[in-house]
C-alpha positions in Angstrom: 45.6 8.3 49.3 45.2 11.8 51.5 42.6 11.2 53.3 38.8 13.3 53.1 36.8 14.4 55.9 33.4 12.5 55.7 30.1 14.1 57.2 26.7 13.5 57.0 23.8 15.8 55.6 21.2 15.0 57.3 18.6 17.9 57.5 16.6 19.1 60.6 13.7 17.3 60.9 10.7 19.0 59.3 12.7 20.4 56.5 11.8 18.8 53.3 13.8 16.1 51.5 15.6 17.1 48.5 14.2 15.7 44.9 17.4 13.5 43.5 15.6 13.2 40.7 16.2 17.0 40.2 17.9 17.7 36.4 20.6 19.7 38.2 22.1 16.8 39.8 22.8 15.2 36.3 25.3 15.5 33.7 24.1 15.3 30.1 25.3 11.6 29.2 25.8 12.8 25.6 28.0 15.7 26.6 29.8 13.6 29.3 30.8 10.7 26.2 32.5 14.3 24.5 34.2 14.9 27.6 35.8 11.6 27.6 36.5 12.2 24.2 38.9 15.5 25.6 40.7 13.3 27.6 41.7 10.9 24.6 42.6 14.0 23.2 44.2 15.2 26.2 46.8 12.1 25.1 48.0 13.2 22.0 48.3 16.9 23.5 50.5 15.6 26.7 54.1 15.8 25.8 54.8 12.7 27.3 53.2 10.6 25.3 55.4 9.3 22.6 55.2 10.7 18.9 53.6 8.1 17.1 51.3 7.2 20.1 49.9 11.0 19.7 49.1 10.2 16.4 47.2 7.0 17.6 45.4 8.9 20.0 44.6 11.7 17.4 43.1 8.4 15.3 41.2 7.1 18.3 39.4 10.4 19.2 38.1 10.7 15.4 37.2 7.5 15.3 35.3 7.7 18.5 33.3 10.4 16.7 32.7 9.1 13.4 30.8 6.2 15.8 28.9 8.7 18.0 27.9 10.4 15.2 26.5 7.3 13.6 24.9 6.4 16.7 24.6 8.7 19.1 23.9 12.1 17.5 21.8 10.2 14.5 19.2 8.6 17.6 19.0 12.5 18.9 17.9 13.4 15.1 15.4 10.6 15.1 14.1 11.6 18.0 13.6 15.0 16.7 11.8 13.9 13.6 9.4 11.5 15.9 8.4 14.3 17.4 9.8 13.3 21.0 9.6 15.3 23.9 10.5 13.6 26.3 13.5 15.4 28.0 16.4 13.3 29.7 17.4 13.3 33.3 19.9 16.1 33.4 16.8 18.1 31.4 17.7 18.8 28.3 15.3 18.0 25.0 16.5 16.5 21.9 17.2 19.9 20.1 18.8 21.0 23.1 21.4 18.3 22.9 22.1 18.9 19.0 22.8 22.3 20.0 25.1 21.8 23.3 27.1 19.0 21.2 27.7 21.4 18.5 28.6 24.0 20.9 31.3 21.9 22.8 32.6 19.6 19.5 33.6 22.4 17.4 36.5 23.9 19.8 37.3 20.5 20.4 37.7 19.7 16.5 39.6 22.7 16.0 42.0 22.1 18.7 42.6 18.6 17.3 43.2 20.0 13.7 45.4 22.5 14.6 48.0 20.7 16.8 48.1 18.0 14.1 48.9 20.7 11.7 51.2 23.1 13.6 52.4 20.7 15.8 52.7 17.1 15.2 53.4 17.6 11.6 56.8 19.3 12.5 57.5 17.1 15.3 57.5 14.3 12.5 59.3 16.0 9.9 62.0 16.2 13.4 62.0 12.5 13.6 62.6 11.5 9.8 59.0 10.9 9.2 57.9 13.3 6.5 53.9 13.8 5.4 54.4 16.1 2.7 51.7 18.4 0.6 51.6 17.6 -2.9 52.7 21.3 -3.8 55.7 20.6 -1.6 56.9 17.7 -3.7 60.5 18.0 -5.5 59.7 17.6 -9.4 61.2 14.2 -9.4 58.4 13.5 -6.8 55.5 15.1 -8.7 56.7 12.7 -11.5 56.8 9.8 -9.3 53.2 10.6 -8.0 51.6 11.6 -11.5 53.0 7.8 -12.6 51.8 6.5 -9.4 48.6 8.2 -10.2 48.1 6.6 -13.9 49.0 3.3 -12.8 47.5 2.5 -9.6 44.8 5.3 -9.0 43.2 6.1 -11.9 41.6 2.9 -13.3 40.0 3.2 -9.5 38.5 6.4 -9.7 35.2 7.1 -11.3 34.1 10.5 -11.2 30.3 11.7 -11.0 28.7 14.4 -12.8 26.0 16.5 -11.5 23.2 18.2 -14.1 19.9 17.6 -15.0 20.6 14.4 -16.7 23.0 13.2 -13.7 21.0 13.1 -10.1 23.3 14.4 -7.1 25.0 10.9 -6.3 24.6 8.8 -3.2 27.7 9.7 -0.8 28.5 6.5 1.3 29.1 6.6 4.9 32.5 7.9 6.2 33.8 8.2 2.5 36.4 11.2 1.6 35.4 12.8 -1.5 36.5 15.9 -3.8 34.3 17.7 -4.7 35.3 19.4 -8.3 34.6 22.6 -10.3 35.0 22.2 -14.2 34.1 24.4 -16.5 33.1 23.2 -20.5 35.3 25.8 -22.6 32.9 25.6 -25.3 29.7 26.2 -23.6 31.6 28.7 -20.8 28.8 26.6 -18.3 30.6 25.5 -15.0 29.5 22.0 -13.7 29.8 20.2 -10.5 31.4 16.7 -10.0 32.3 14.5 -7.0 35.2 12.1 -7.2 35.4 9.6 -4.4 38.6 8.9 -2.4 39.0 5.2 -2.7 39.1 3.3 0.3 40.8 0.4 -1.6 44.1 2.3 -1.7 46.3 3.5 1.2 45.4 6.9 2.4 49.3 7.8 2.4 51.2 6.9 -0.2 54.8 6.6 0.5 57.7 7.8 -2.1 61.2 6.8 -1.9 63.1 7.9 0.6 66.2 10.4 -0.4 69.3 8.5 0.7 71.4 11.7 0.9 68.6 14.1 2.9 68.1 14.3 6.8 66.1 15.8 9.6 67.9 17.7 12.6 67.0 14.3 14.5 68.7 11.8 11.8 67.9 10.4 8.1 64.5 10.1 6.3 62.5 7.0 8.0 59.5 7.7 5.8 58.2 9.8 3.2 54.6 10.3 2.0 52.0 12.4 0.6 48.2 12.0 0.9 46.0 9.8 -1.6 43.7 12.9 -2.2 46.2 15.2 -2.9 47.7 13.1 -5.7 44.6 12.7 -6.8 43.8 16.7 -6.9 46.6 17.2 -8.6 45.6 14.9 -11.5 42.1 15.9 -12.0 42.5 16.8 -15.4 43.2 13.3 -16.8 39.8 12.7 -15.3 37.8 16.0 -17.1 39.7 15.4 -20.4 38.5 18.6 -22.6 37.4 20.5 -19.4 39.0 23.2 -17.4 39.7 22.4 -13.7 38.8 25.4 -11.4 38.7 24.1 -8.2 38.4 21.4 -6.0 37.7 20.9 -1.6 37.5 17.9 0.6 34.7 17.0 2.2 33.7 13.5 4.3 29.9 12.5 5.4 29.0 10.5 8.7 25.4 8.8 8.1 23.4 6.9 10.7 24.3 3.6 10.9 22.2 2.0 13.9 20.0 -0.6 13.0 16.4 -0.8 13.5 15.6 -4.5 13.9 11.6 -5.2 14.7 12.7 -8.3 16.4 9.2 -9.2 18.0 7.8 -9.4 13.9 10.8 -11.2 12.8 10.2 -14.7 11.7 13.9 -15.1 11.2 16.2 -12.9 13.8 19.4 -13.8 11.9 17.9 -12.7 8.3 15.9 -9.3 9.8 19.5 -8.8 10.6 21.3 -9.2 7.5 18.7 -6.9 5.5 19.3 -4.3 7.5 23.5 -4.6 7.2 22.6 -4.3 3.3 20.7 -0.8 4.8 23.7 0.0 6.4 26.0 -0.7 3.9 24.2 2.4 1.9 23.6 4.1 5.2 20.6 6.3 6.8 20.6 10.0 6.6 23.8 12.5 7.1 23.9 13.6 10.3 27.6 15.1 9.5 29.8 16.7 6.8 33.1 17.4 7.5 34.6 20.2 4.6 37.3 22.1 3.7 37.1 25.7 5.6 37.6 27.8 2.3 34.8 26.0 0.7 33.0 28.9 -1.1 29.6 29.6 -0.3 27.8 27.6 -3.4 29.6 24.7 -3.1 28.9 24.7 0.7 25.1 25.4 0.1 24.3 22.9 -2.6 26.1 19.8 -0.3 24.2 20.9 2.8 21.1 20.7 0.7 21.2 17.5 -1.2 22.4 15.8 1.9 19.4 17.8 4.1 22.2 18.6 6.9 21.5 21.8 9.6 24.3 24.4 9.5 25.3 22.9 13.2 26.2 19.5 11.2 28.5 21.0 9.0 32.6 21.3 10.5 34.9 23.6 8.5 38.1 21.4 8.8 41.9 23.4 8.3 44.2 20.6 6.6 43.1 16.7 6.6 39.9 15.9 6.9 39.6 11.9 8.7 42.4 11.8 10.8 41.2 8.4 12.1 43.8 7.4 9.1 46.7 8.9 11.3 46.4 5.1 12.9 48.4 3.8 10.0 51.5 5.3 11.2 52.1 3.4 14.0 52.6 0.0 11.7 56.0 2.2 11.3 58.7 0.3 13.0 60.4 3.0 14.7 59.9 1.4 18.5 61.5 4.7 20.0 58.4 6.6 19.2 56.3 4.4 20.7 55.3 3.8 24.1 57.4 0.4 25.5 55.8 -2.2 24.4 54.3 -4.9 26.9 54.5 -8.5 26.4 51.8 -10.5 28.8 53.1 -12.7 31.4 51.6 -15.9 32.6 50.5 -16.1 36.0 52.7 -18.6 37.9 50.1 -21.4 38.7 49.5 -21.4 35.2 53.4 -21.3 33.7 53.9 -23.9 36.6 51.6 -26.0 34.7 52.8 -29.0 32.7 52.2 -28.5 28.7 49.3 -30.8 27.5 50.4 -33.8 25.8 48.4 -34.8 22.7 48.1 -38.0 21.3 48.0 -38.7 17.6 44.3 -38.1 17.0 45.0 -35.2 18.5 43.1 -35.8 21.9 44.8 -34.1 24.5 45.8 -36.4 27.4 45.3 -35.5 31.1 48.7 -34.4 32.8 49.6 -34.7 36.6 49.0 -31.2 36.9 46.5 -29.7 34.3 44.6 -26.6 34.3 41.8 -28.5 35.4 43.2 -29.9 38.8 44.7 -26.5 39.5 41.1 -25.2 39.1 39.8 -28.1 41.5 42.5 -26.9 44.3 42.2 -23.1 43.7 40.2 -20.2 41.7 42.1 -18.3 39.0 41.9 -14.4 38.9 43.1 -13.5 35.2 43.7 -9.7 34.6 44.7 -8.5 30.8 46.7 -7.2 29.2 48.7 -8.0 31.9 48.2 -12.0 31.6 48.0 -13.5 28.0 45.1 -14.1 27.0 46.1 -17.2 24.9 48.0 -18.6 28.0 45.1 -18.5 30.3 41.7 -18.0 28.7 42.6 -19.6 25.2 44.2 -22.3 26.8 41.2 -23.2 29.3 39.0 -23.2 25.9 41.5 -25.3 24.1 42.0 -27.8 26.7 38.3 -28.1 27.2 38.3 -29.0 23.1 40.6 -31.8 23.3 40.0 -33.4 26.8 38.6 -36.7 26.3 36.6 -36.0 29.3 35.2 -33.1 28.8 31.4 -34.0 27.9 30.1 -30.2 26.7 31.1 -27.1 26.3 28.8 -23.8 26.2 30.0 -20.2 25.8 28.5 -16.9 25.2 29.9 -14.9 22.2 29.4 -11.0 21.5 32.6 -10.2 20.0 35.8 -12.0 18.6 38.7 -11.3 16.5 38.7 -12.1 12.7 40.6 -14.7 13.0 39.8 -16.3 15.7 41.3 -19.2 17.8 38.4 -19.5 20.3 35.9 -20.5 17.2 38.7 -22.2 16.0 38.9 -24.6 19.1 35.1 -24.4 19.5 35.0 -26.4 15.8 37.4 -28.7 17.0 35.5 -29.7 20.2 32.4 -30.5 18.0 34.5 -32.5 15.8 35.9 -34.2 18.4 32.3 -35.1 19.2 31.9 -33.2 22.0 28.3 -31.2 22.7 29.1 -27.5 21.6 26.9 -24.9 22.2 27.2 -21.3 21.5 24.9 -17.9 21.9 26.3 -16.0 19.1 24.9 -12.1 19.6 24.1 -11.1 16.5 23.0 -7.9 17.3 26.3 -6.7 18.9 26.6 -3.0 17.2 29.0 -2.8 14.4 29.9 -7.2 14.3 26.8 -7.9 13.4 28.2 -9.5 10.0 31.1 -10.4 11.5 29.0 -12.9 14.3 27.2 -13.8 11.3 29.8 -15.2 9.2 31.0 -17.1 12.7 27.7 -18.2 13.8 27.1 -19.9 10.2 30.8 -21.5 10.3 30.3 -22.8 13.7 27.1 -24.3 12.9 28.3 -26.1 9.5 30.9 -27.6 11.9 28.2 -29.2 14.0 27.9 -26.6 16.6 24.6 -25.7 18.1 23.9 -21.8 17.5 21.8 -19.9 19.1 21.5 -16.2 17.8 20.4 -14.0 21.1 17.0 -13.4 22.7 14.2 -11.3 21.0 14.4 -7.9 23.1 17.5 -8.3 24.8 21.5 -8.6 23.5 23.5 -11.2 25.5 26.5 -9.3 26.3 27.7 -11.4 29.5 31.0 -13.4 28.7 30.7 -17.1 29.9 32.3 -20.1 29.0 31.3 -23.5 30.3 33.0 -27.1 30.1 31.4 -29.7 32.1 33.3 -32.6 32.5 33.1 -36.3 33.6 35.4 -37.5 36.2 35.3 -41.5 37.6 31.1 -41.2 38.8 30.7 -37.3 38.9 30.3 -34.7 36.7 32.0 -31.3 37.5 31.5 -27.9 35.7 34.7 -25.4 34.9 33.9 -22.0 33.9 35.5 -18.6 33.2 33.4 -15.4 33.4 34.9 -12.0 32.6 34.5 -8.5 32.2 35.7 -8.6 28.7 35.1 -10.0 25.2 36.2 -13.2 23.8 39.0 -11.6 21.6 42.6 -12.0 21.4 42.9 -8.8 19.8 41.4 -6.9 22.2 42.8 -8.7 25.3 46.6 -7.1 24.5 44.3 -3.3 24.3 41.8 -3.5 27.0 42.1 -4.1 30.6 39.9 -7.1 31.7 39.4 -9.4 34.4 38.0 -12.9 34.5 37.2 -15.8 36.9 38.7 -19.5 35.9 36.8 -21.6 38.8 35.4 -25.2 39.0 33.4 -24.0 42.3 29.9 -25.9 42.4 27.2 -23.2 43.3 28.3 -20.7 40.9 28.5 -23.6 38.0 24.9 -25.0 38.5 24.0 -21.3 38.3 25.7 -21.0 34.7 24.1 -24.4 33.9 20.7 -22.5 34.9 21.8 -19.6 32.9 22.4 -21.5 29.7 19.0 -23.0 30.0 17.7 -19.7 29.8 19.5 -18.3 27.0 19.1 -21.4 25.0 15.6 -22.9 25.7 12.5 -21.8 27.5 13.3 -20.8 31.1 11.6 -18.2 33.2 14.8 -18.6 35.9 14.5 -16.0 38.4 16.5 -17.1 41.3 20.4 -18.2 41.4 22.6 -19.3 44.0 25.5 -16.8 43.6 25.4 -15.3 40.5 23.7 -11.4 39.7 22.3 -11.6 36.3 20.3 -8.9 34.5 17.5 -8.1 33.7 16.6 -10.5 36.7 18.6 -10.5 39.8 21.2 -8.0 39.0 19.6 -4.1 39.5 17.6 -5.6 42.4 20.9 -6.7 43.9 23.2 -3.8 43.4 19.9 -1.8 45.1 20.1 -4.3 48.1 23.8 -4.1 48.6 23.8 0.5 48.1 20.7 0.1 50.8 22.8 -2.0 53.0 25.8 0.4 53.5 23.3 3.0 54.5 21.7 0.6 57.1 25.1 -0.1 58.3 26.3 3.6 58.0 23.1 4.7 60.3 24.0 2.0 62.9 27.7 3.5 63.5 29.8 1.0 60.8 31.9 2.9 58.1 29.8 2.3 55.2 32.1 2.5 52.0 31.7 2.0 48.2 34.1 1.2 45.4 32.7 1.0 41.9 35.0 0.6 38.4 33.4 0.2 35.2 33.0 1.9 32.1 29.7 4.0 32.0 27.1 5.0 34.8 24.0 6.2 33.5 21.3 4.6 35.1 19.2 7.8 37.2 17.6 5.2 39.6 21.3 3.9 41.2 22.7 7.7 40.8 19.8 9.1 43.5 20.4 6.0 45.3 24.1 6.8 45.3 23.1 10.2 46.6 21.1 8.9 49.2 24.2 6.8 50.5 26.6 10.0 50.2 23.6 11.8 52.5 23.8 9.2 55.1 27.8 9.6 55.2 28.8 6.3 53.3 31.5 6.8 51.2 31.6 6.5 47.8 34.7 6.3 45.2 34.0 5.8 41.3 36.4 5.0 39.1 34.7 5.4 35.9 36.7 5.6 32.4 34.2 7.2 29.9 30.7 8.4 30.7 29.3 9.9 34.2 25.8 11.4 34.7 26.6 11.7 38.4 27.7 15.1 39.5 30.1 14.5 42.6 30.9 17.1 45.8 27.6 18.8 45.1 26.8 20.4 49.4 24.4 18.0 50.6 24.2 15.7 48.0 26.9 14.2 46.8 29.6 15.5 49.4 30.9 11.7 49.9 31.2 10.6 46.6 34.7 11.2 44.1 34.6 10.4 40.8 38.3 9.6 38.5 38.2 8.5 35.1 41.6 6.7 34.2 42.8 7.0 30.2 46.0 5.8 29.4 48.1 3.4 27.0 45.3 0.6 27.9 41.7 1.3 27.5 40.3 0.4 30.9 37.1 -1.6 30.6 37.0 -4.2 33.6 34.1 -3.8 35.9 34.7 -4.7 40.0 32.1 -3.2 42.5 32.9 -3.0 46.4 31.1 -3.0 49.2 32.5 -3.0 52.3 29.5 -4.7 54.1 30.6 -4.1 57.9 33.7 -5.7 57.3 32.3 -8.8 56.0 33.8 -7.5 52.3 32.0 -8.2 48.7 33.2 -8.2 45.9 31.6 -8.9 42.5 33.1 -8.6 38.7 31.4 -8.9 35.3 30.3 -7.7 32.2 27.8 -4.9 33.4 27.9 -1.3 33.5 25.2 0.7 35.2 23.4 1.7 32.7 19.4 1.4 31.9 20.7 -1.1 28.9 22.8 -3.0 30.9 20.4 -3.9 33.7 17.2 -3.9 31.9 17.8 -4.8 28.2 20.8 -6.8 28.0 21.3 -10.2 29.7 24.3 -9.6 31.7 26.1 -11.4 34.9 28.4 -10.6 37.7 29.9 -13.1 39.8 31.1 -13.0 43.9 34.4 -13.4 44.4 35.3 -15.8 47.5 38.5 -16.7 47.4 40.4 -14.2 50.0 43.7 -14.1 48.1 41.9 -13.2 45.0 39.4 -10.6 47.0 42.8 -9.1 48.1 44.3 -8.8 44.3 40.8 -6.9 43.2 41.2 -4.5 46.4 44.8 -3.7 45.3 43.6 -3.4 41.9 41.1 -0.2 42.8 43.8 1.0 45.3 45.9 1.3 42.4 43.3 3.2 40.7 42.3 5.5 43.4 45.5 6.5 44.4 46.9 6.9 40.6 48.5 10.5 39.8 49.4 10.2 36.3 46.3 8.6 34.0 43.4 9.7 36.3 41.3 13.0 36.0 39.1 14.2 38.7 35.6 15.2 38.1 34.3 18.3 39.4 30.6 19.3 40.1 30.5 21.2 37.0 31.0 18.0 34.5 34.8 19.2 34.2 37.8 16.7 34.9 41.3 17.7 35.9 44.1 15.7 35.5 46.2 14.5 38.4 49.8 15.3 37.7 52.3 14.6 40.6 53.3 17.4 42.9 57.2 18.9 43.1 58.9 15.8 45.1 55.7 13.2 44.5 56.4 10.0 42.9 54.7 9.1 39.7 52.0 6.8 39.9 50.7 5.0 37.2 47.6 2.6 37.5 49.0 0.8 33.9 52.4 1.0 34.6 52.5 -0.3 38.2 50.4 -3.3 37.4 53.0 -4.2 34.6 55.6 -3.8 37.3 53.9 -6.4 39.4 53.0 -9.1 37.1 57.0 -8.7 35.8 57.6 -9.3 39.5 58.5 -5.8 40.7 57.4 -4.7 44.0 54.2 -3.0 43.5 54.0 1.0 44.0 57.7 1.4 42.6 59.2 2.1 39.4 57.9 0.4 36.5 59.9 -2.3 34.2 63.2 -1.1 32.6 61.5 -0.9 29.7 58.7 1.6 30.8 61.0 4.1 31.6 62.7 4.2 28.5 59.6 6.0 27.1 60.4 9.6 24.9 58.4 12.0 25.8 57.7 14.6 23.1 58.8 18.3 23.1 55.8 20.5 22.8 54.8 24.0 23.5 53.1 24.3 27.1 50.5 26.5 25.6 49.1 22.9 24.1 48.6 21.6 27.4 45.2 21.1 28.8 43.5 19.9 32.6 
């Protein structure tokens, strides 16, 4: 990486100190998130992205926006309703934020839909994927669709009239609908009706593939039509005796955040279940996506009935609800996807003897099992490069069946619907072990899933705790307590990501497997804090929020400032999802002013402005967006040569530091510290997936210079764990990615 000249920003004595809390030094959290989603959109626009991956990124862009409106925009609207006048650190009021969001988002949504309609659909057809409009179908295809409508769709539909006898119907959250105008030929009166496009049916209906037709690239590989167009073409069947005059598609987004008064709830699970019932119905509408050609009267009626402002309405050309494009990733067309990745097993674990199981399904200790390995050396696990099932899942499964394991304790924030982790915990309870699980039932959008898992665990005899009042338990910790002769030893896993085997293949996360005594004792104290009555304030090694994490981070940053003042080079590198906390941002500004070199690897929201003269000259910020979602959190302090590495679950946001239980663990093993530093250096040197943040809040994608080798963090890590030299070309299957042909005018960054 090119060296950057550093300088101190000290001012002459007597000059007034700058106010580092001034709004001009902060980027809006809400607008920074939109910039992150713009980078997601760019992955679809980038000609280097394979076709089906481009559709996937369009879908992710849309689903990200859905959650953004359901939570963040909804929160701003609630603030306005409550007449909140407090401004955010960037100086914007809730009203100003909503206006800025509408201004920034409109062109992005327009770009997304134009790109799909004018570029990707043509590229799809060239690759033999024909997503047709109903009007373009042949007569036999239209007959097929009519028969499909009669047999599969019609029985599910329920048209809802709107008139004095039929009040305006409730329109559910994220539902796709048709606004239909019909005319009664007897009375000549026009009426409005709403038809909901059912979610229980595929969004894109597959049609019989013609055997005698081919695109310029080859034969037809998939042929289909949007469900809503088939419904629209057969509306007369829903309104017999009426004349269907016109129809227009629209989609509603509602406030979906839960509002639980935890302090007043006698039963937290019951209170959340009641709120979930409200969510299914949905709160107030916060957005409407609607066909651009919808006439004024229909548009005005919908806007009025849904209590939306003009800035809440987004005109759409073409298909509405592009999150459904994710379904195309299920097509068996590997040549149009990113090369598949098979996670590897770390060599030390791969060389272990497989667990033996007796007739009672109890694992028997082997000469060299996972526990004996951890007694010798710590293990750093890096998903998705390392297999989740062969590492974390194996650890929990072995603990569940090992006759010497007495107890298992675990925090569970999110997991998969068919969780092998939960099944192992149930097996452990059935095997007579004491199993305690803190299931965080306030995990947003996973509340219902977690409640179901909590009940299943309880039925199996597991001690279940539902979280702490006023705090979310976001840390990822598992503890196995094992009897070894006359000694009790603790084995544990501390990670940055959820115990979810599905997301472990999609998110980059780190985990520590270890048996170090001091940290194990800290974890025991942590679980006593989580499950009982404890005012534990001091931990031996762990940094725990909301107790010690913020104070320790402040002390470590201040230490770098002090070392810099003594002539020792201060250095901080931090990798995380989001940087929002204004106090830590101000402290990083102070570090920069003192001459400390700061590199931040922030995937999503970053409210810090780098490169401001006299403020953040020595701070650089990059974001990495690629095939996998960057989710690991690593913090590095040079500490005058006595380097400190931390990994854990916490981003630098007020909610993580003050309103959640988070854990970060120092890494002591020299080999693991070397691995973490190599990961950070790969990120900083990335010229394929990295974006540089400018002081004005814009991002600029790095690209290799002429003759420069492409350095993709994720490709190099795949090469590394495949035992290829780090920094060289990716494995052969990585080199087979097929770039798309695309107009250069669509490129950005």
